[in-house]
C-alpha positions in Angstrom: 131.8 75.7 103.2 129.0 75.4 100.6 129.0 72.1 98.8 131.8 70.6 101.0 130.4 67.6 102.8 133.7 66.9 104.7 133.7 70.1 106.7 131.9 70.5 110.0 128.3 71.6 109.7 127.4 75.2 110.5 126.2 75.5 114.1 123.0 77.6 114.6 121.4 78.4 117.9 117.7 79.1 117.5 115.9 81.2 120.1 112.2 81.9 120.4 110.4 78.5 120.3 107.5 78.6 122.9 105.1 76.3 124.6 102.2 77.3 122.3 101.9 76.0 118.7 101.8 79.3 116.7 103.3 81.0 113.7 106.9 81.0 114.9 106.8 77.3 115.8 105.2 76.3 112.4 107.8 78.5 110.7 110.8 76.9 112.5 109.5 73.3 112.1 109.0 73.9 108.4 112.3 75.5 107.7 114.7 73.8 110.1 113.1 70.4 109.4 113.8 70.7 105.7 117.4 71.8 105.8 120.4 69.6 105.2 121.7 68.4 108.6 125.1 67.7 107.0 125.4 71.4 106.2 123.6 73.0 109.2 123.1 71.8 112.7 120.4 73.5 114.8 120.1 73.6 118.6 117.3 75.4 120.5 117.5 77.6 123.5 114.0 77.7 125.0 112.4 79.4 128.0 109.6 76.9 128.2 109.4 73.2 129.1 107.9 71.3 127.4 107.9 73.3 124.2 105.2 73.0 121.5 105.8 70.0 119.2 108.7 68.9 121.4 109.1 65.5 119.7 109.4 67.2 116.3 112.0 69.7 117.6 114.1 66.9 119.2 114.3 65.3 115.8 115.8 68.5 114.4 118.3 69.4 117.2 119.2 69.5 120.8 117.0 71.5 123.2 118.4 73.6 126.0 115.9 74.9 128.6 116.3 77.9 130.9 113.9 79.6 133.3 111.6 82.3 132.0 112.6 85.8 133.1 109.0 86.5 134.2 109.1 83.5 136.5 112.4 84.1 138.3 114.6 87.0 137.1 117.7 86.2 139.0 117.6 82.5 138.0 117.0 83.4 134.4 120.1 85.7 134.2 122.2 83.1 136.0 121.2 80.3 133.7 121.5 82.3 130.5 125.0 83.5 131.5 126.0 80.0 132.3 124.7 78.7 129.0 126.6 81.2 126.9 129.7 80.9 129.0 129.7 77.1 128.5 128.3 76.8 124.9 128.5 80.2 123.2 131.8 79.5 121.5 130.2 76.5 119.7 128.0 78.5 117.5 128.5 80.4 114.2 125.0 82.0 114.3 122.3 82.9 116.8 118.9 83.2 115.2 116.5 84.9 117.6 112.8 84.6 116.5 110.5 87.0 118.3 107.2 88.9 117.9 108.8 91.7 119.9 112.2 92.2 121.4 111.3 93.0 125.0 114.3 90.8 126.1 117.5 91.2 124.1 119.6 89.2 126.5 120.2 86.3 124.1 121.5 88.6 121.4 123.5 90.7 123.9 125.2 87.6 125.4 125.9 86.2 121.9 127.6 89.5 121.0 129.7 89.3 124.3 130.9 85.8 123.6 131.7 86.6 120.0 129.1 84.7 118.0 129.8 86.3 114.6 126.3 86.3 113.0 123.5 87.5 115.2 120.0 87.5 113.5 117.0 89.3 114.9 114.0 87.8 113.2 110.6 89.6 113.8 107.4 87.7 113.1 104.8 90.4 113.9 104.2 94.1 113.3 102.5 94.9 116.6 102.2 93.9 120.2 99.6 91.1 120.2 99.2 90.8 124.0 96.8 93.4 125.4 97.1 92.3 129.0 98.9 94.3 131.7 102.0 92.1 131.2 101.7 92.5 127.5 101.8 96.3 127.9 104.9 96.1 130.0 106.5 93.9 127.4 105.5 96.3 124.7 107.1 99.2 126.7 110.3 97.2 127.0 110.3 96.5 123.3 110.0 100.2 122.5 112.9 100.9 124.8 115.0 98.1 123.3 114.3 98.5 119.6 116.4 101.7 119.4 119.5 99.7 120.4 118.8 96.5 118.4 121.7 97.2 116.0 124.1 97.2 119.0 123.7 93.5 119.4 122.2 92.1 116.2 123.9 92.5 112.9 121.2 91.1 110.6 117.5 91.8 110.6 115.0 89.4 109.1 111.2 89.7 109.1 108.1 88.2 107.6 107.2 91.6 106.2 108.5 95.1 106.0 105.9 96.2 108.6 107.3 93.7 111.0 110.9 94.8 110.3 110.0 98.4 111.1 108.2 97.3 114.3 111.4 95.5 115.4 113.8 98.2 114.3 112.2 101.6 113.4 115.6 103.1 112.5 116.0 100.2 109.9 119.8 100.5 110.5 120.5 96.8 110.0 120.9 94.8 106.8 117.3 93.7 106.4 115.6 91.0 104.4 112.0 89.7 104.2 111.9 85.9 104.7 108.8 84.3 103.3 106.5 82.2 105.6 106.7 79.2 103.4 104.6 76.0 103.7 104.6 72.5 102.2 102.2 73.4 99.5 101.7 69.8 98.4 100.2 68.9 101.9 97.4 71.3 101.3 96.4 70.3 97.7 92.6 70.1 97.4 91.2 66.5 97.8 87.5 65.9 97.2 87.7 62.6 99.1 89.3 64.2 102.2 86.6 67.0 102.0 83.8 64.4 102.1 85.5 62.5 105.0 86.0 65.6 107.2 82.5 67.0 106.5 80.9 63.7 107.4 83.0 63.5 110.6 81.6 66.8 111.8 78.1 66.6 110.3 78.8 69.4 107.8 77.6 67.5 104.6 74.9 70.0 103.6 76.4 73.1 105.2 78.2 76.2 103.9 81.4 76.2 106.0 83.2 79.3 107.0 86.6 78.4 108.5 89.3 80.2 110.5 92.7 79.0 111.8 94.5 81.0 114.4 95.4 81.5 118.0 92.3 82.6 120.0 93.5 86.0 121.2 93.1 89.8 120.5 95.3 89.9 117.4 93.1 87.4 115.5 89.9 89.3 116.3 87.6 86.3 116.6 85.1 88.4 118.7 84.4 90.4 115.5 84.2 87.2 113.5 81.4 85.8 115.8 79.4 89.0 115.3 79.8 88.8 111.6 78.9 85.2 111.5 75.7 85.9 113.4 74.6 88.3 110.7 75.5 85.7 108.1 73.6 82.9 109.8 70.5 85.1 110.0 70.6 85.2 106.1 71.8 81.7 105.5 70.7 79.0 107.9 73.1 76.4 106.4 76.1 78.5 107.4 78.5 77.0 109.9 81.7 78.5 111.5 84.7 76.3 112.3 87.4 77.8 114.6 90.7 75.9 114.7 93.1 77.0 117.4 93.4 77.6 121.1 94.3 80.6 123.3 93.5 82.8 126.2 90.2 84.1 124.7 88.6 80.6 124.3 86.3 80.8 127.3 85.2 84.4 126.4 84.5 83.3 122.8 82.5 80.3 123.8 80.4 82.5 126.1 79.9 85.0 123.3 78.7 82.3 120.9 76.1 81.3 123.5 75.0 85.0 124.1 74.6 85.4 120.3 72.6 82.2 120.1 74.9 80.6 117.6 76.7 78.0 119.9 75.3 75.1 117.8 76.5 76.6 114.6 80.1 77.3 115.8 82.6 74.5 116.2 85.7 75.1 118.4 88.2 72.4 117.4 91.2 73.5 119.4 94.8 73.1 118.4 95.1 70.5 115.6 98.0 68.9 113.7 95.7 68.1 110.7 94.9 71.6 109.5 95.7 70.5 106.0 92.7 68.1 106.1 90.4 70.5 107.9 90.9 73.1 105.2 89.5 70.7 102.6 86.1 70.8 104.4 85.9 74.6 104.3 84.0 76.6 101.7 85.5 80.0 102.7 88.5 81.0 104.8 88.3 84.2 106.8 90.9 86.2 108.7 89.6 89.4 110.4 92.9 90.1 112.2 93.7 93.5 113.8 97.2 93.0 112.4 99.4 90.3 110.9 103.1 89.9 110.3 102.2 87.9 107.2 99.3 85.5 107.6 100.5 82.0 107.2 97.1 80.5 107.7 95.8 82.5 104.7 98.7 81.1 102.7 97.7 77.5 103.6 94.1 78.2 102.8 95.1 79.5 99.3 97.2 76.4 98.7 94.0 74.4 99.5 92.2 76.3 96.7 89.9 78.3 99.1 88.5 81.7 98.5 89.8 84.0 101.3 88.3 87.0 103.0 91.0 88.9 104.9 91.0 92.1 106.9 92.6 95.2 105.4 95.3 94.9 108.1 96.7 91.7 106.6 99.7 92.5 104.3 98.9 92.5 100.6 101.8 90.2 100.0 99.6 87.5 101.4 97.5 87.5 98.2 99.0 84.9 95.9 95.9 83.5 94.2 93.0 85.2 92.4 90.2 84.7 94.8 91.3 86.8 97.8 89.6 89.9 99.0 90.6 92.5 101.6 88.1 94.6 103.5 88.4 96.5 106.9 87.2 94.5 109.9 84.9 97.3 111.1 81.3 96.5 110.3 80.2 92.9 111.0 77.2 93.3 108.7 79.4 94.3 105.8 81.6 91.2 106.5 78.6 89.0 106.5 77.5 90.4 103.1 81.0 89.7 101.7 81.0 86.2 103.2 77.6 85.4 101.7 78.6 86.7 98.3 81.8 84.6 98.2 79.9 81.5 99.4 77.2 81.9 96.8 79.7 82.0 93.9 80.3 78.2 94.3 83.6 78.4 92.4 85.3 75.2 91.5 88.2 74.5 93.9 91.5 74.9 92.0 94.8 73.2 92.7 96.9 76.2 93.7 100.0 74.3 95.0 102.0 75.2 92.0 100.9 78.8 92.2 102.3 79.0 95.8 105.5 77.3 94.7 106.0 79.7 91.7 105.6 82.6 94.1 108.5 81.3 96.2 106.4 80.2 99.2 106.8 76.4 98.9 109.0 75.2 101.7 111.2 72.9 99.6 112.7 75.8 97.6 112.4 78.3 100.3 114.3 76.1 102.8 117.1 75.6 100.3 117.4 79.3 99.7 117.4 80.1 103.5 120.0 77.4 104.0 122.2 79.1 101.4 121.6 82.5 103.1 122.7 81.2 106.5 125.9 79.8 105.1 126.5 82.9 103.1 126.2 85.0 106.2 129.1 83.2 107.8 131.2 83.9 104.7 130.6 87.7 104.9 133.7 89.8 105.7 131.6 92.5 107.3 128.0 93.4 108.0 127.1 96.5 106.1 124.5 98.9 107.3 122.9 100.6 104.3 121.2 104.0 104.1 119.4 105.8 101.3 119.6 109.6 101.4 116.5 111.2 99.8 115.4 114.8 99.8 112.0 116.0 100.7 110.7 116.6 97.2 107.9 119.1 96.9 104.5 118.0 95.7 104.9 120.4 92.8 108.0 118.5 91.6 108.2 116.7 88.3 105.8 113.7 88.5 108.0 111.2 86.7 111.0 112.2 88.9 108.9 111.9 92.0 107.7 108.5 90.9 111.2 107.3 90.1 112.6 108.5 93.4 109.6 107.0 95.3 110.1 103.6 93.6 113.8 103.6 94.5 112.9 104.3 98.1 110.4 101.4 98.2 112.8 98.9 96.5 115.7 100.0 98.7 113.6 99.6 101.8 112.7 96.1 100.8 116.4 95.4 100.4 117.2 96.6 103.9 118.2 100.2 103.3 117.3 102.6 106.1 115.9 105.9 105.0 117.9 109.0 105.7 115.5 111.9 104.9 117.0 115.3 104.4 115.5 118.1 106.4 116.6 120.9 104.1 114.1 121.8 101.4 115.0 121.2 97.7 115.3 125.0 97.1 114.8 128.5 98.6 112.3 131.1 97.4 114.9 133.8 96.9 114.8 135.5 100.2 118.0 135.9 102.2 116.4 134.6 105.4 115.2 131.4 103.7 118.6 130.9 102.0 120.2 131.1 105.5 117.7 128.5 106.8 118.3 126.2 103.9 122.1 126.5 104.5 121.7 125.8 108.2 119.5 122.7 107.5 121.9 121.5 104.8 124.8 121.6 107.3 122.6 120.0 109.9 121.7 117.1 107.6 125.3 116.2 106.9 126.3 116.6 110.6 123.5 114.1 111.4 124.8 111.8 108.6 128.4 112.0 110.0 127.4 111.1 113.5 124.9 108.4 112.5 127.2 106.5 110.0 129.8 104.0 111.2 132.8 102.5 109.6 131.7 100.0 107.0 128.3 101.6 106.4 127.0 102.4 102.9 125.3 105.7 102.1 123.5 105.8 98.8 122.4 109.3 97.6 119.6 109.9 95.1 121.1 112.3 92.7 120.7 115.2 91.8 121.4 116.1 95.4 119.0 118.8 96.8 119.3 121.6 97.7 121.6 121.8 94.7 123.3 125.0 96.0 124.5 122.9 99.0 126.8 120.8 96.8 129.8 122.4 98.4 128.8 121.3 101.9 127.9 117.8 100.5 131.3 117.6 98.8 133.2 118.3 102.0 130.9 115.9 103.9 131.7 113.1 101.4 135.4 113.5 102.2 134.8 113.3 105.9 132.6 110.3 105.6 135.2 108.5 103.5 137.8 109.4 106.2 135.4 107.8 108.7 135.3 104.6 106.6 131.8 105.1 105.2 131.3 104.0 101.6 129.3 106.6 99.6 127.5 106.1 96.3 125.0 107.9 94.1 122.1 106.7 92.0 121.9 109.2 89.1 118.5 110.2 88.0 119.6 113.3 85.9 122.5 115.5 85.1 120.8 118.9 85.3 123.8 120.8 83.9 123.3 119.1 80.6 119.7 120.3 80.5 120.7 123.8 81.6 118.7 123.5 84.7 120.1 124.9 88.0 122.7 127.2 86.6 126.2 127.3 88.0 125.2 125.2 91.1 124.1 122.3 88.8 127.4 122.5 86.9 129.3 122.5 90.2 127.3 119.6 91.5 127.8 117.5 88.3 131.5 118.3 87.9 132.7 118.5 91.5 130.3 116.6 93.7 129.7 113.5 91.5 133.5 112.7 91.4 133.5 112.5 95.2 131.4 109.4 95.3 133.0 106.0 95.5 130.5 104.3 93.1 127.7 105.5 90.8 124.6 103.9 89.3 124.1 105.5 85.9 121.7 105.2 83.0 123.8 104.0 80.1 127.3 103.3 78.8 127.2 106.7 77.1 126.5 108.4 80.4 129.4 106.5 81.9 131.7 107.6 79.1 130.6 111.3 79.5 131.2 111.2 83.3 134.7 109.9 82.7 135.4 113.0 80.7 134.5 115.3 83.6 136.7 113.5 86.1 134.7 110.6 87.5 137.0 107.6 88.1 134.9 105.4 90.4 133.2 102.2 89.4 129.9 102.7 87.6 126.9 100.3 87.4 124.5 100.5 84.5 120.8 100.8 85.1 119.6 100.9 81.4 116.0 101.3 82.4 114.5 102.6 85.6 111.9 100.4 87.4 108.3 101.4 87.4 106.5 99.7 90.4 102.9 98.8 89.7 100.5 96.2 91.0 97.9 96.1 88.3 97.6 93.7 85.4 99.8 94.4 82.3 97.5 95.1 79.4 97.7 92.9 76.3 98.3 95.2 73.3 97.0 94.8 69.8 98.6 96.2 66.6 96.9 99.4 65.4 97.6 102.9 64.1 97.2 104.3 67.6 100.5 105.6 69.0 101.1 107.1 72.5 103.4 109.9 73.7 103.7 110.5 77.4 105.7 112.9 79.6 106.6 116.6 79.5 105.0 117.9 76.3 106.4 121.4 76.5 107.7 123.0 73.3 111.3 123.4 74.6 111.6 119.7 75.4 109.3 118.1 72.9 109.5 120.6 70.0 109.0 117.8 67.5 105.3 117.7 68.5 104.6 120.8 66.5 104.8 118.6 63.4 103.4 115.4 64.8 100.0 116.0 63.4 101.5 115.8 59.9 102.3 112.2 60.4 99.1 110.1 59.5 98.6 108.2 62.7 96.2 108.4 65.7 98.3 110.2 68.3 97.4 109.8 72.0 99.1 112.4 74.2 99.5 112.1 78.0 101.3 114.6 80.2 101.9 118.2 81.2 102.5 121.5 79.4 100.7 120.6 76.1 100.2 123.9 74.2 97.4 122.5 72.1 97.0 121.7 68.4 94.4 122.0 65.8 95.1 118.6 64.3 92.3 116.1 64.3 94.9 113.3 64.5 95.9 114.3 68.1 93.9 113.4 71.2 95.1 114.9 74.4 94.2 113.0 77.6 95.7 115.4 80.1 98.0 114.5 83.0 97.5 111.1 84.6 99.1 110.0 87.9 102.4 108.2 87.0 101.4 105.1 89.1 98.2 104.7 87.0 99.6 105.6 83.6 101.0 102.1 82.5 97.5 100.6 82.7 95.7 103.7 81.4 97.7 104.6 78.3 96.3 103.6 75.0 98.0 102.6 71.8 100.1 100.0 70.0 103.4 101.8 70.5 104.9 104.3 72.9 107.3 107.0 71.6 110.6 107.7 73.3 111.7 110.9 71.6 113.0 114.3 72.5 114.2 117.5 70.8 113.0 119.7 68.0 112.7 117.4 65.0 110.8 114.4 63.8 114.0 113.4 62.0 116.3 112.2 64.8 117.4 113.7 68.1 118.2 117.4 67.8 118.5 120.4 70.1 119.4 120.5 73.8 117.0 117.8 74.9 117.7 115.6 71.9 121.4 115.7 72.8 120.5 114.8 76.4 118.5 111.8 75.2 121.7 110.4 73.7 122.9 109.8 77.3 119.7 109.5 79.3 117.2 106.6 79.9 113.9 108.5 80.4 111.3 107.3 82.7 108.7 107.2 79.9 110.5 104.2 78.5 109.8 102.3 81.7 106.2 103.6 81.8 105.5 102.2 78.4 107.1 98.8 79.1 105.4 98.5 82.4 102.2 98.9 80.5 103.2 96.2 78.0 103.6 98.7 75.2 106.3 98.2 72.6 108.4 101.3 72.0 109.8 103.5 69.2 113.2 105.1 69.9 115.6 107.1 67.8 118.6 105.4 66.3 121.1 107.6 68.2 119.3 107.4 71.5 121.1 106.0 74.6 118.2 103.4 74.9 118.5 102.2 71.3 120.9 99.3 72.2 118.7 98.2 75.1 115.5 98.3 72.9 117.1 96.3 70.1 118.7 93.7 72.4 115.6 93.0 74.4 113.4 93.2 71.2 110.8 95.4 72.9 110.3 97.8 70.0 111.8 99.4 66.9 114.7 101.8 66.3 114.0 104.5 63.7 115.9 107.4 62.1 112.7 109.5 61.7 109.1 109.4 63.1 108.0 110.0 59.5 108.9 106.3 58.8 106.4 105.1 61.4 103.2 104.9 59.4 104.8 102.6 56.8 106.5 100.6 59.4 103.2 99.9 61.1 101.4 99.1 57.8 104.0 96.6 56.7 104.8 95.0 60.1 103.6 91.3 60.2 101.3 90.5 63.1 103.6 87.9 64.5 106.4 90.5 64.7 104.2 92.9 66.6 103.1 90.2 69.0 106.8 89.3 69.6 107.6 92.9 70.5 104.5 93.1 72.7 105.3 89.8 74.5 108.9 91.0 75.1 107.5 94.4 76.4 105.3 92.5 78.9 108.3 90.3 79.9 110.6 93.3 80.6 107.7 95.3 82.0 107.0 92.6 84.6 110.6 92.9 85.7 110.4 96.7 85.9 107.1 96.4 87.9 108.9 94.1 90.3 111.9 96.4 90.8 114.4 93.9 89.3 116.7 96.4 87.7 117.2 98.4 90.9 117.6 95.3 92.9 120.3 94.0 90.5 122.1 97.4 90.6 122.0 97.6 94.4 123.4 94.0 94.7 126.2 95.0 92.4 126.8 98.2 94.3 127.2 96.2 97.6 129.9 94.1 95.9 132.0 97.1 95.0 135.1 97.3 97.2 
């Protein structure tokens, strides 16, 4: 269908447009209005008449109106049944946009008449209506969300928090759809700023602005209290509230009570928000909760500094001048508002920043158009689950970090968590061994009954408890019989490290071959697994991701070299001689036995999530085994197959790396030009001394480039996308 202008356009039925101009209405106008009508035709099923922005909606598609369920229950069900009986067969997709799914009738009827693609799209992470009716609707939502996957087969949301509110089990293919805007409309204009400020008598004022529906969620009551504190300290301060809603009368009365009614402007619903934003000096959003915060996105596009409550998703921050603080103490908010107003920063043109982040409607609408068409081309809708053990707090830090990152990335890609109840090991007592065995069996029974034909179960491997590999092996056979696809993402092969004894050998040699697909570190690891009987498709990871939100440091060439990880003598035996190499060695990690060398500085153990920004040096060493002269010993041999997490940590910190010539990571490092491959660490001093500055800066720039990808989870996302294509 894609690219063929002679075929009929895709028919999409949109549900959820209301009578009030709010986030959903802005979202639908922006996206549906920008899509190609020759490829996609939209119609709207509405429970209100007229709807907000009716004329704009009529330009996009046909509007069908039915009675609201709260107005006349019997008539509502009669009309919605009649609609789907008469028109349901016309549609390829139903796209139900809601803040909560207290009424799943549209999705249920769509399933009954056979509409193949049924999207539940959630735009809020909580119930925003605190009235009695709102509480009833919230109760119905909590009842319904357990069965959402019976009627919908795709879950979209403006944030992961909203997705979890709609479907706590997360047992639907899920994707976050950005709340995009036309960034060019909001570009800062000094002329428009002067015109608007003159219109409202704000020429010499410091204008605090807010855009949002006047209701509990947006927390304008708190904002008025905070503004009163601000005005006591700055008489030129003015507050402009753009929007309407059920709390308008209450807020107007509160402004009078606080004695600030002359300093607060209530402008109501407006279709020129892009112009009004130009007049503001500061944008504020003290919301109790937000699905995303589109108004804050528009404010950033207009170059405004933004003060947001800590309840607003961090993904909302796309420009530099955004602060998050809890909306708890009005005096503290007033202090922050005053500080931000007094900076008098020059307004920047941030439209391109918004576009580069993927939130400009032109590109976002094209991508969503392609997604809608791609959904109709799917052969099946695959529910995806990630099985993860309860790892003890005393586990290996790097392993815990790697597993946690996989969990987060997989959740963002729509994988539902399947957390094992069985602990990762027993303490040796017979009674605990029995308990672990019972819980292991219970975990797989739960998996068997929860999974359906066509689902994907991804296991983080090694599977724990490792002694339960026999039960897991049998369970994989039963799941395959049921039509569930099983796969494993391999973190380690413990039998090659002589960890876990016979159970680890059994797991590596008997359990791994039972999966239908594997994600592995390297081509060498794939080759090894072929020798122990693994025949399924394998996807190469090459380097694990290392999620981090901080800035990537800019590195400078020096004689300072970093070594991070497990510094124990049995794993990093080469460290006993490292002081003989004339460089400034910076050590980070656990199990350091100590050294009398003045060339070594030990920094202790640093939390893995903080290490990329904390680590010092010009290079990071990826080396294991007993010798400075290549990879030797048990762990040296393992490094010939393995891609250690320390490689990712260094690159996430923008640090070029040094790896052994026979390491599994050597090809990756050479190809990406993120460091140097050596035969011996004894060569390193001369290498650093003779390396031209431009060569070092090239390695450092490439390390930052690859590090940015690892920080964003790109390797895992790519591997998971390939996994889902495996038949």
